Short mmCIF file of the C-alpha atoms (twelve columns), coordinates in Angstrom:
data_MODEL
# 
_entry.id   MODEL 
# 
loop_
_atom_site.group_PDB 
_atom_site.id 
_atom_site.type_symbol 
_atom_site.label_atom_id 
_atom_site.label_alt_id 
_atom_site.label_comp_id 
_atom_site.label_asym_id 
_atom_site.label_seq_id 
_atom_site.Cartn_x 
_atom_site.Cartn_y 
_atom_site.Cartn_z 
_atom_site.pdbx_PDB_model_num 
ATOM 1   C CA . SER A 1   -74.790 -50.948 -22.467 1 
ATOM 2   C CA . SER A 2   -73.799 -47.456 -21.696 1 
ATOM 3   C CA . VAL A 3   -74.645 -46.450 -25.315 1 
ATOM 4   C CA . ALA A 4   -78.110 -47.867 -24.699 1 
ATOM 5   C CA . ALA A 5   -78.483 -45.738 -21.657 1 
ATOM 6   C CA . LEU A 6   -77.317 -42.595 -23.458 1 
ATOM 7   C CA . ALA A 7   -79.726 -43.368 -26.320 1 
ATOM 8   C CA . GLY A 8   -82.690 -43.249 -23.924 1 
ATOM 9   C CA . GLU A 9   -83.002 -47.013 -23.585 1 
ATOM 10  C CA . PRO A 10  -81.489 -47.826 -20.146 1 
ATOM 11  C CA . GLN A 11  -83.467 -51.012 -19.797 1 
ATOM 12  C CA . ILE A 12  -81.723 -52.457 -22.859 1 
ATOM 13  C CA . GLY A 13  -78.385 -51.485 -21.241 1 
ATOM 14  C CA . LEU A 14  -79.406 -53.055 -17.859 1 
ATOM 15  C CA . GLY A 15  -80.653 -56.199 -19.563 1 
ATOM 16  C CA . ASP A 16  -77.444 -56.498 -21.720 1 
ATOM 17  C CA . ALA A 17  -75.214 -56.105 -18.570 1 
ATOM 18  C CA . LEU A 18  -77.105 -58.528 -16.456 1 
ATOM 19  C CA . GLY A 19  -77.837 -60.971 -19.264 1 
ATOM 20  C CA . SER A 20  -74.262 -61.059 -20.367 1 
ATOM 21  C CA . ASN A 21  -73.264 -62.341 -16.953 1 
ATOM 22  C CA . VAL A 22  -75.644 -65.339 -17.393 1 
ATOM 23  C CA . VAL A 23  -74.426 -65.882 -20.971 1 
ATOM 24  C CA . ASN A 24  -70.756 -65.730 -19.823 1 
ATOM 25  C CA . ILE A 25  -70.971 -68.558 -17.311 1 
ATOM 26  C CA . ALA A 26  -74.042 -70.607 -18.195 1 
ATOM 27  C CA . LEU A 27  -73.680 -70.558 -22.015 1 
ATOM 28  C CA . ILE A 28  -70.019 -69.775 -22.890 1 
ATOM 29  C CA . PHE A 29  -68.428 -71.697 -20.045 1 
ATOM 30  C CA . GLY A 30  -71.013 -74.418 -20.308 1 
ATOM 31  C CA . LEU A 31  -69.902 -74.967 -23.967 1 
ATOM 32  C CA . ALA A 32  -66.156 -74.837 -23.006 1 
ATOM 33  C CA . LEU A 33  -66.734 -77.557 -20.344 1 
ATOM 34  C CA . LEU A 34  -68.071 -79.928 -22.997 1 
ATOM 35  C CA . TYR A 35  -64.472 -80.033 -24.251 1 
ATOM 36  C CA . GLY A 36  -63.330 -81.456 -20.882 1 
ATOM 37  C CA . ALA A 37  -62.832 -80.596 -17.153 1 
ATOM 38  C CA . VAL A 38  -61.048 -77.296 -16.353 1 
ATOM 39  C CA . PRO A 39  -58.333 -77.290 -13.769 1 
ATOM 40  C CA . THR A 40  -58.005 -74.176 -11.621 1 
ATOM 41  C CA . ARG A 41  -55.761 -72.862 -8.864  1 
ATOM 42  C CA . ARG A 42  -58.084 -72.496 -5.904  1 
ATOM 43  C CA . ASP A 43  -56.260 -69.539 -4.345  1 
ATOM 44  C CA . ASP A 44  -56.418 -67.534 -7.531  1 
ATOM 45  C CA . PHE A 45  -59.936 -68.621 -8.327  1 
ATOM 46  C CA . GLY A 46  -61.299 -67.470 -4.900  1 
ATOM 47  C CA . ARG A 47  -59.898 -63.834 -5.251  1 
ATOM 48  C CA . ASP A 48  -62.696 -62.521 -7.335  1 
ATOM 49  C CA . PHE A 49  -65.205 -65.422 -7.163  1 
ATOM 50  C CA . TYR A 50  -66.900 -64.314 -3.919  1 
ATOM 51  C CA . LEU A 51  -67.092 -60.729 -5.032  1 
ATOM 52  C CA . ALA A 52  -68.709 -61.930 -8.280  1 
ATOM 53  C CA . LEU A 53  -71.269 -63.682 -6.084  1 
ATOM 54  C CA . ALA A 54  -71.806 -60.673 -3.836  1 
ATOM 55  C CA . VAL A 55  -72.424 -58.134 -6.686  1 
ATOM 56  C CA . PRO A 56  -75.767 -59.692 -7.972  1 
ATOM 57  C CA . VAL A 57  -77.007 -59.968 -4.466  1 
ATOM 58  C CA . LEU A 58  -76.338 -56.343 -3.721  1 
ATOM 59  C CA . THR A 59  -77.887 -55.375 -7.091  1 
ATOM 60  C CA . LEU A 60  -81.009 -57.436 -6.200  1 
ATOM 61  C CA . VAL A 61  -81.375 -55.584 -2.941  1 
ATOM 62  C CA . PHE A 62  -81.157 -52.320 -4.802  1 
ATOM 63  C CA . VAL A 63  -83.833 -53.122 -7.350  1 
ATOM 64  C CA . LEU A 64  -86.340 -54.689 -5.050  1 
ATOM 65  C CA . ASP A 65  -88.314 -51.366 -5.112  1 
ATOM 66  C CA . GLY A 66  -88.440 -51.443 -9.006  1 
ATOM 67  C CA . GLN A 67  -85.826 -48.859 -9.492  1 
ATOM 68  C CA . LEU A 68  -82.084 -48.491 -9.654  1 
ATOM 69  C CA . ALA A 69  -81.573 -45.109 -8.100  1 
ATOM 70  C CA . ARG A 70  -78.656 -42.870 -9.039  1 
ATOM 71  C CA . VAL A 71  -77.064 -43.133 -5.552  1 
ATOM 72  C CA . GLU A 72  -77.171 -46.921 -5.817  1 
ATOM 73  C CA . ALA A 73  -75.583 -46.752 -9.236  1 
ATOM 74  C CA . LEU A 74  -72.850 -44.533 -7.829  1 
ATOM 75  C CA . LEU A 75  -72.167 -47.043 -5.093  1 
ATOM 76  C CA . LEU A 76  -71.674 -49.756 -7.741  1 
ATOM 77  C CA . LEU A 77  -69.229 -47.447 -9.588  1 
ATOM 78  C CA . ALA A 78  -67.266 -46.776 -6.332  1 
ATOM 79  C CA . ALA A 79  -67.093 -50.552 -5.795  1 
ATOM 80  C CA . PHE A 80  -65.819 -51.010 -9.248  1 
ATOM 81  C CA . ALA A 81  -63.074 -48.350 -8.825  1 
ATOM 82  C CA . ALA A 82  -62.035 -50.093 -5.565  1 
ATOM 83  C CA . TRP A 83  -61.928 -53.486 -7.166  1 
ATOM 84  C CA . LEU A 84  -60.003 -52.077 -10.174 1 
ATOM 85  C CA . ALA A 85  -57.409 -50.463 -7.880  1 
ATOM 86  C CA . VAL A 86  -56.955 -53.637 -5.914  1 
ATOM 87  C CA . THR A 87  -56.638 -55.737 -9.162  1 
ATOM 88  C CA . LEU A 88  -54.004 -53.411 -10.670 1 
ATOM 89  C CA . ARG A 89  -51.975 -53.228 -7.475  1 
ATOM 90  C CA . ARG A 90  -52.032 -56.999 -7.236  1 
ATOM 91  C CA . ALA A 91  -50.912 -57.348 -10.904 1 
ATOM 92  C CA . LEU A 92  -48.063 -54.903 -10.378 1 
ATOM 93  C CA . ARG A 93  -46.919 -56.794 -7.263  1 
ATOM 94  C CA . GLU A 94  -47.013 -60.155 -8.940  1 
ATOM 95  C CA . ARG A 95  -45.306 -59.060 -12.126 1 
ATOM 96  C CA . ASP A 96  -41.917 -60.736 -12.365 1 
ATOM 97  C CA . ALA A 97  -40.040 -58.008 -14.237 1 
ATOM 98  C CA . PRO A 98  -40.894 -54.945 -16.238 1 
ATOM 99  C CA . ALA A 99  -42.148 -55.646 -19.679 1 
ATOM 100 C CA . GLU A 100 -39.747 -55.050 -22.541 1 
ATOM 101 C CA . LEU A 101 -40.744 -52.612 -25.021 1 
ATOM 102 C CA . ASP A 102 -41.476 -54.019 -28.460 1 
ATOM 103 C CA . ALA A 103 -39.473 -52.244 -31.234 1 
ATOM 104 C CA . ARG A 104 -42.747 -52.482 -33.467 1 
ATOM 105 C CA . GLU A 105 -44.680 -50.715 -30.760 1 
ATOM 106 C CA . LEU A 106 -46.913 -48.031 -32.148 1 
ATOM 107 C CA . SER A 107 -46.170 -44.388 -31.448 1 
ATOM 108 C CA . ALA A 108 -48.213 -42.574 -28.880 1 
ATOM 109 C CA . GLY A 109 -49.961 -40.406 -31.469 1 
ATOM 110 C CA . ARG A 110 -50.889 -43.295 -33.780 1 
ATOM 111 C CA . SER A 111 -52.127 -45.290 -30.706 1 
ATOM 112 C CA . LEU A 112 -54.369 -42.391 -29.562 1 
ATOM 113 C CA . LEU A 113 -55.740 -42.014 -33.143 1 
ATOM 114 C CA . LEU A 114 -56.531 -45.769 -33.439 1 
ATOM 115 C CA . GLY A 115 -58.006 -45.693 -30.074 1 
ATOM 116 C CA . ALA A 116 -60.295 -42.774 -30.955 1 
ATOM 117 C CA . LEU A 117 -61.373 -44.345 -34.211 1 
ATOM 118 C CA . GLY A 118 -62.112 -47.572 -32.466 1 
ATOM 119 C CA . LEU A 119 -64.104 -45.788 -29.771 1 
ATOM 120 C CA . ALA A 120 -66.117 -43.936 -32.493 1 
ATOM 121 C CA . ALA A 121 -66.778 -47.158 -34.369 1 
ATOM 122 C CA . LEU A 122 -67.906 -48.863 -31.133 1 
ATOM 123 C CA . ILE A 123 -70.362 -45.966 -30.380 1 
ATOM 124 C CA . ALA A 124 -71.763 -45.979 -33.892 1 
ATOM 125 C CA . ALA A 125 -72.207 -49.811 -33.839 1 
ATOM 126 C CA . GLY A 126 -73.680 -49.585 -30.386 1 
ATOM 127 C CA . ARG A 127 -76.253 -47.008 -31.579 1 
ATOM 128 C CA . LEU A 128 -77.203 -49.230 -34.502 1 
ATOM 129 C CA . PHE A 129 -77.536 -52.211 -32.235 1 
ATOM 130 C CA . VAL A 130 -79.798 -50.311 -29.789 1 
ATOM 131 C CA . GLY A 131 -81.865 -49.038 -32.615 1 
ATOM 132 C CA . GLY A 132 -82.265 -52.605 -33.925 1 
ATOM 133 C CA . ALA A 133 -83.114 -53.957 -30.558 1 
ATOM 134 C CA . THR A 134 -85.681 -51.268 -29.907 1 
ATOM 135 C CA . GLY A 135 -87.256 -52.127 -33.226 1 
ATOM 136 C CA . ILE A 136 -87.523 -55.789 -32.348 1 
ATOM 137 C CA . ALA A 137 -89.031 -54.926 -29.052 1 
ATOM 138 C CA . SER A 138 -91.663 -52.795 -30.711 1 
ATOM 139 C CA . ALA A 139 -92.423 -55.218 -33.526 1 
ATOM 140 C CA . PHE A 140 -93.007 -58.194 -31.218 1 
ATOM 141 C CA . ALA A 141 -94.458 -56.192 -28.261 1 
ATOM 142 C CA . VAL A 142 -91.618 -57.454 -26.030 1 
ATOM 143 C CA . ASP A 143 -90.345 -55.485 -23.102 1 
ATOM 144 C CA . THR A 144 -86.919 -53.747 -23.962 1 
ATOM 145 C CA . TYR A 145 -85.312 -55.366 -20.890 1 
ATOM 146 C CA . VAL A 146 -86.135 -58.799 -22.198 1 
ATOM 147 C CA . VAL A 147 -84.632 -58.039 -25.645 1 
ATOM 148 C CA . GLY A 148 -81.420 -56.759 -23.871 1 
ATOM 149 C CA . VAL A 149 -81.195 -59.733 -21.603 1 
ATOM 150 C CA . VAL A 150 -81.758 -62.366 -24.287 1 
ATOM 151 C CA . LEU A 151 -80.735 -60.925 -27.601 1 
ATOM 152 C CA . VAL A 152 -78.247 -58.159 -27.075 1 
ATOM 153 C CA . ALA A 153 -76.391 -59.985 -24.301 1 
ATOM 154 C CA . ILE A 154 -75.418 -62.720 -26.712 1 
ATOM 155 C CA . GLY A 155 -74.033 -60.291 -29.221 1 
ATOM 156 C CA . THR A 156 -71.933 -58.368 -26.658 1 
ATOM 157 C CA . SER A 157 -70.621 -61.700 -25.140 1 
ATOM 158 C CA . LEU A 158 -69.013 -62.782 -28.371 1 
ATOM 159 C CA . PRO A 159 -65.533 -61.506 -27.482 1 
ATOM 160 C CA . GLU A 160 -65.665 -63.713 -24.255 1 
ATOM 161 C CA . LEU A 161 -66.773 -66.638 -26.271 1 
ATOM 162 C CA . VAL A 162 -63.711 -66.349 -28.589 1 
ATOM 163 C CA . THR A 163 -61.317 -65.774 -25.607 1 
ATOM 164 C CA . VAL A 164 -62.569 -68.767 -23.722 1 
ATOM 165 C CA . LEU A 165 -62.562 -71.145 -26.619 1 
ATOM 166 C CA . LEU A 166 -59.074 -70.115 -27.813 1 
ATOM 167 C CA . SER A 167 -57.806 -70.518 -24.210 1 
ATOM 168 C CA . ARG A 168 -59.310 -73.954 -23.992 1 
ATOM 169 C CA . LEU A 169 -57.630 -75.053 -27.396 1 
ATOM 170 C CA . ARG A 170 -54.309 -73.576 -26.237 1 
ATOM 171 C CA . GLY A 171 -54.450 -75.188 -22.743 1 
ATOM 172 C CA . HIS A 172 -54.682 -71.816 -20.889 1 
ATOM 173 C CA . ASP A 173 -57.783 -72.679 -18.918 1 
ATOM 174 C CA . ASP A 174 -57.165 -70.266 -16.025 1 
ATOM 175 C CA . VAL A 175 -57.214 -67.437 -18.705 1 
ATOM 176 C CA . GLY A 176 -60.775 -68.414 -19.643 1 
ATOM 177 C CA . VAL A 177 -62.067 -68.518 -16.132 1 
ATOM 178 C CA . GLY A 178 -60.427 -65.261 -15.159 1 
ATOM 179 C CA . THR A 179 -61.795 -63.565 -18.259 1 
ATOM 180 C CA . LEU A 180 -65.384 -64.589 -17.522 1 
ATOM 181 C CA . ILE A 181 -65.289 -63.665 -13.826 1 
ATOM 182 C CA . GLY A 182 -63.618 -60.373 -14.593 1 
ATOM 183 C CA . SER A 183 -66.087 -59.653 -17.311 1 
ATOM 184 C CA . ASN A 184 -68.921 -60.305 -14.853 1 
ATOM 185 C CA . LEU A 185 -67.481 -57.982 -12.294 1 
ATOM 186 C CA . PHE A 186 -67.065 -55.267 -14.912 1 
ATOM 187 C CA . ASN A 187 -70.705 -55.751 -16.212 1 
ATOM 188 C CA . GLY A 188 -72.195 -55.846 -12.725 1 
ATOM 189 C CA . LEU A 189 -70.329 -52.965 -11.247 1 
ATOM 190 C CA . ALA A 190 -69.240 -50.567 -14.028 1 
ATOM 191 C CA . ILE A 191 -71.782 -51.052 -16.740 1 
ATOM 192 C CA . VAL A 192 -74.834 -51.412 -14.433 1 
ATOM 193 C CA . GLY A 193 -73.508 -48.354 -12.525 1 
ATOM 194 C CA . VAL A 194 -73.134 -46.240 -15.639 1 
ATOM 195 C CA . ALA A 195 -76.524 -47.280 -16.974 1 
ATOM 196 C CA . GLY A 196 -78.113 -46.397 -13.627 1 
ATOM 197 C CA . THR A 197 -76.756 -42.864 -13.674 1 
ATOM 198 C CA . LEU A 198 -77.964 -42.006 -17.206 1 
ATOM 199 C CA . PRO A 199 -80.769 -41.626 -16.059 1 
ATOM 200 C CA . PRO A 200 -81.945 -43.819 -13.030 1 
ATOM 201 C CA . ILE A 201 -83.552 -46.870 -14.361 1 
ATOM 202 C CA . THR A 202 -87.105 -48.095 -13.624 1 
ATOM 203 C CA . VAL A 203 -86.754 -51.909 -13.774 1 
ATOM 204 C CA . PRO A 204 -89.127 -54.879 -13.875 1 
ATOM 205 C CA . PRO A 205 -88.404 -56.463 -10.508 1 
ATOM 206 C CA . ALA A 206 -89.463 -59.988 -11.263 1 
ATOM 207 C CA . GLU A 207 -87.435 -60.281 -14.523 1 
ATOM 208 C CA . VAL A 208 -84.371 -58.733 -13.016 1 
ATOM 209 C CA . ALA A 209 -84.578 -61.043 -10.008 1 
ATOM 210 C CA . LEU A 210 -84.782 -63.994 -12.322 1 
ATOM 211 C CA . THR A 211 -81.715 -62.839 -14.165 1 
ATOM 212 C CA . LEU A 212 -79.639 -62.302 -11.024 1 
ATOM 213 C CA . ALA A 213 -80.759 -65.551 -9.545  1 
ATOM 214 C CA . CYS A 214 -79.700 -67.431 -12.575 1 
ATOM 215 C CA . GLY A 215 -76.343 -65.674 -12.677 1 
ATOM 216 C CA . ILE A 216 -75.734 -66.545 -9.036  1 
ATOM 217 C CA . ALA A 217 -76.771 -70.274 -9.746  1 
ATOM 218 C CA . ALA A 218 -74.359 -70.348 -12.721 1 
ATOM 219 C CA . LEU A 219 -71.499 -69.050 -10.548 1 
ATOM 220 C CA . LEU A 220 -72.131 -71.608 -7.849  1 
ATOM 221 C CA . LEU A 221 -71.931 -74.306 -10.526 1 
ATOM 222 C CA . LEU A 222 -68.550 -72.790 -11.533 1 
ATOM 223 C CA . ARG A 223 -67.025 -73.434 -8.125  1 
ATOM 224 C CA . PRO A 224 -64.172 -75.983 -8.400  1 
ATOM 225 C CA . ASP A 225 -64.199 -79.302 -6.364  1 
ATOM 226 C CA . SER A 226 -61.651 -80.240 -3.721  1 
ATOM 227 C CA . HIS A 227 -59.208 -81.134 -6.398  1 
ATOM 228 C CA . GLY A 228 -59.348 -77.767 -8.051  1 
ATOM 229 C CA . LEU A 229 -61.386 -79.113 -10.997 1 
ATOM 230 C CA . ILE A 230 -64.532 -77.796 -12.605 1 
ATOM 231 C CA . GLY A 231 -66.045 -81.134 -13.854 1 
ATOM 232 C CA . GLN A 232 -67.110 -81.713 -17.417 1 
ATOM 233 C CA . GLY A 233 -70.620 -82.720 -16.189 1 
ATOM 234 C CA . ARG A 234 -71.134 -79.111 -15.038 1 
ATOM 235 C CA . GLY A 235 -71.184 -78.085 -18.581 1 
ATOM 236 C CA . ALA A 236 -74.481 -79.810 -19.294 1 
ATOM 237 C CA . LEU A 237 -75.999 -78.341 -16.079 1 
ATOM 238 C CA . LEU A 238 -74.879 -74.866 -17.113 1 
ATOM 239 C CA . LEU A 239 -76.374 -75.161 -20.623 1 
ATOM 240 C CA . LEU A 240 -79.730 -76.583 -19.097 1 
ATOM 241 C CA . LEU A 241 -79.680 -73.578 -16.730 1 
ATOM 242 C CA . TYR A 242 -79.227 -71.165 -19.617 1 
ATOM 243 C CA . ALA A 243 -82.134 -72.778 -21.616 1 
ATOM 244 C CA . GLY A 244 -84.355 -72.537 -18.627 1 
ATOM 245 C CA . PHE A 245 -83.337 -69.016 -18.037 1 
ATOM 246 C CA . VAL A 246 -84.290 -68.018 -21.641 1 
ATOM 247 C CA . TRP A 247 -87.523 -69.933 -21.487 1 
ATOM 248 C CA . LEU A 248 -88.638 -68.395 -18.196 1 
ATOM 249 C CA . THR A 249 -87.580 -64.917 -19.335 1 
ATOM 250 C CA . LEU A 250 -89.614 -65.089 -22.532 1 
ATOM 251 C CA . ALA A 251 -92.583 -66.745 -20.756 1 
ATOM 252 C CA . ALA A 252 -92.718 -64.092 -18.063 1 
# 
């Protein structure tokens, strides 16, 4: 998403960030629920859940005028920094003991080199992806935001799909839920914030409002029942929601 903004296509970046949030919950978790109900710990679940609900509401307020201004994007980035600080502090407090160093751990220099190579590959792949998405938008006379929210969002959500499906197969259901909610917060605060600063984005208000509304609806369907379960039947509802979202987006 940030690569799209830097490449002069901020609407693709915005569509990717907001669309990924719908894909994460409605499509990916909808598929995961077909495997069976997901148990959650209500205390842990509620920590980030309400913030994940508040972020799209705040974003909707910001874009009602048809633009995500730089100051609004900076507010999202500030909120992300605060959330990240609280999350890290909570993780440190809850850690039972310092992690033991693995003898096979990579040296600092090699780790930095691999990290730099990975970042370069990510940027190069991102530019190719943005170029392809822009070409599709031009060929089919489709708004670049729509391409970002429908097509690019699925591609960038593949890591979450793998993580959630593996966590289901291994019985670590709380990992899958936490991954998706954390990813949504990162997308909604950090990615949208960065995309809005490079440069400020002119947005299609109706399409963005639809995306945000579907994201909120998907999160509400994710809320566990009184027994801490997210029922299997929610999976079908989430998948129907995603299908309706795609249809309405393409028909707009």
